[in-house]
Structures are given as structure tokens and as C-alpha cells.
N, C-alpha and C positions, 0 to 999 in steps of 0.2 A: 529717482535713484541718482546717487552721486556718481561722477565720472569714474572714480577709482573702482567703485563697486561694479559698474558696467564692464570695465576692462577686466577686472578679476573674474566676473561671471563668464565672460567670453573665453578667457584663457582656461578656466576650469572646464567649460563645455568642450573646448578643443581637446584637452587632455583626456577627459572621460570618453569622448568619441574615439580618440586614437587607441586607447586601451581596449575599447569594445571591438574596434576593427581588428587589432592584433589578436584578441581572444578568439575571434571568429575564424582565424586562419589556421592552417595545419602547421604546427610547430614541432620539429623533431630535433633531437640532440645527437651529436656524434663525435667521433674521434678520427684523427688522421695521422698517418705516418708517412714521411717523405724523405727523399734524397734530393740534394741540391747540387747541381754542377755549376761551380762559380764561373763568372765571366768578368771582364773588365779588370779593374785594379784588385778586386776581391780574388781573382784567380791567382795573382802574384802573392797576395797575403796568405792564401791558403795553399800555396805551392801546387795548384791545379788539383788538389784533392777534394773529393766530394764531401759535402757536409750532410749530416743526418739529423733528423728532428721529428717532431710530432706536435700535436696540439689538439684543441677541442673546437667544435663549431656548433652553431644552431642554425637550422634551415627553416625559414619562414616562407611557406608556400601561399602565394596570393591567387593561385589558379591561373589557367590559360598559359602555363609555362613560365610565369614570372615568379622569381624567388629572390629573397635576400638572405645572405649568409654572413652573420657576424662570426669572426674566427680569431683564435689566439694561437700563435705558432711560436716554436722555439727551435733554433737550428744551431748546431755546434759543428765547427770545422776542426779537423784534426790538427794537432800541433805541427807546425812547419819548422824544420831545422835546416838552416843554410850555413855553409862553411865557406870562407874565402880567405886563404892565406892564414894569418894569425888571428882572424876574427871569426866569431860564430854568432848567429842570431837565431833565436827561437821566437815564433809568434803563434798566438792563439786568438781566434776570432769567433764570437758567437753573436746571435741576433734573436731578440724577442720582439714579436710584432703583434699588434692588435689592429684588425682590419674589418672592412665590410665589403662583401662581393655581391654583385648583381649576377643572377644566373637566368639564362633563358633556356628552358628545357624543351627540346623538340619531341621527346619520347613520352612525356607524361609521368604519372606516378608509378607505372610498372617498370620503368627503366628506359634507357636509350641515350642518345647523344645530346650534349648540352654545351653552350658557350658561357664563359664567365669573364667578368672584368671587375676590378675593384681597387680600392685605395686602402692604405694601411699606414700606421705610425710605427716605425722601427726603432728599437733601442739597441744600439750596437755596443759591444765591449771588445776592445782590441788590446792585447797584452804583448809586450816585446821584451825579451831578455837579450842583452848584448854582452858579449864577453870578448875581450881583446887581450892578447898576450903581448906585454910590453916588458922587454928586458928580463924575461923569465918569470914575470909576475902577471897573473891574470887579473885584469881590471874588468869588473862587471857592473852593469846598470840595468835596472828594470823600469820600464815606463808602461803606463796604462792609460787608455783614453776611453771615455764613454761618450756617446753622442746619440741624439734623437733626430731622426730624419723621416720625412714623408716618403712614401713609395707608392708604386702602382703595379698592378699585375693584370695579365690577360691570358686566357688559355681556353682549353676545351677538355671535356671529360665524357665518360660513358658510364652510366649506371646499369649494372647487370640485373639488378632487382631493386626494390625499395630500400634495402639495407646496405648494399655494397656497390662501390664504384671506384673507378680510377680516373686520374686527372693529370694533365700536363699543362704547365703554364710558365710564362716568363715573368719574373719578379725584378723590377728595377727600383733601386734606391741608392743611397750614398752612405758612407761611413767616414768618420774622421780619423786621420792618422796624424798625430801631432796637431798642427794648425791647418793642415790641408784636407779638403774634402776629396774623397776617393770614390770612384764609381763601384757599385756593388750590385751587379746584375747576376741572376742565377736562373738556370732552367730547372724547374722543380717538377718531379714526378711523384705523385702521391697515391696512396690507397686510402679510401674513406669508408668508414663504417658508421651507419646511423641506427640508433636504437628504435 
């Protein structure tokens, strides 16, 4: 057999084996709703107002308490209005993320306490409206920036039964404001439902 065919056969064997392993696991789909309390520079951008969001996830149970959870989240922070003398600034920030969490479940399939840690890719959008009163004339400007940043999260949760649970975790990432990177931490409290 030629070397290319040998390598191709091995790659194909690994792929088929991976699919077989995943098919043998318990896979469930679910939704989550959460509130985010901003920390760091995000707290200033959101005027200390909580963000609200939701998303979808898939739980892959490998047994013995080990699970993986791919997840998609979206968080919107309320509009922040700040006034100082003749100037006003409005800002809006939102975050979409795609991540993968590792879960160690102490309680098993019937529910109980678990720990989680994960990584995610965050897509931030920040919009700013500036208005300044100059000689009786209002001069305004709108800027917007989008940025993609890596992030990490860690926390704990409790499953009341196989379908419903609650979770608290800390999410750490960054977002861009102009050319500067700003810290974007958040304490997230979520309710999760699995089908």
C-alpha cells in the first residue's frame, strides 16, 4: 500500500472510531437562560447594569461523572446613558460566544452537585453615541467596534433532576473599545433545561 493510502486509512479509522464512541454516549440537548453581573471594564461600559441572555447546549455524558458540554450563548447589556456637563454618551454592549465546558458531576444522572470549567470564543459588539453641545449646536458621533476574543469560565451547579438545573460561574474575557483591550469579566447565574 502506498504511504498516502496508509495515512488516509488511519485518519479514516480514527474518525470512524470517534463517531462510534460519541454515538455510544448519552447525548442530550438543552436551553439556558442567564443573568450576568458585569465586572472589570465591562462594569463601566454597562453602567453596572446586569446583562441578560440565553443559549443552547448539548451535554455528552461519558459516564463516571465526566461530561462535555458544547454551548452557544448570547448576552445583551442594557443601554448605558451618561451625562457630564454639555456632553452625553450612550453605550450598548453585547456578546455572542461559542464554547466547550468540561463537567464533573458528583451526583450522577439523577441530579446533584457538579463542577464545570471551559473555554469559549467571544464575539463582542460595542456601540457608542456621543453628543456634545457646542455654541448651541449639538455635534454627535457614533462609533462601533466588534472584536473576537478567547475567554474562560469556571463554576458550579446543581441538577435537581435529569432535566432541570441551576449554575453559577465566572466568565473572563476581553472586548475592544477603540484600539484598547478592556477586561470583561462577569458572574453568570443560569437556569438550564435539558430535553
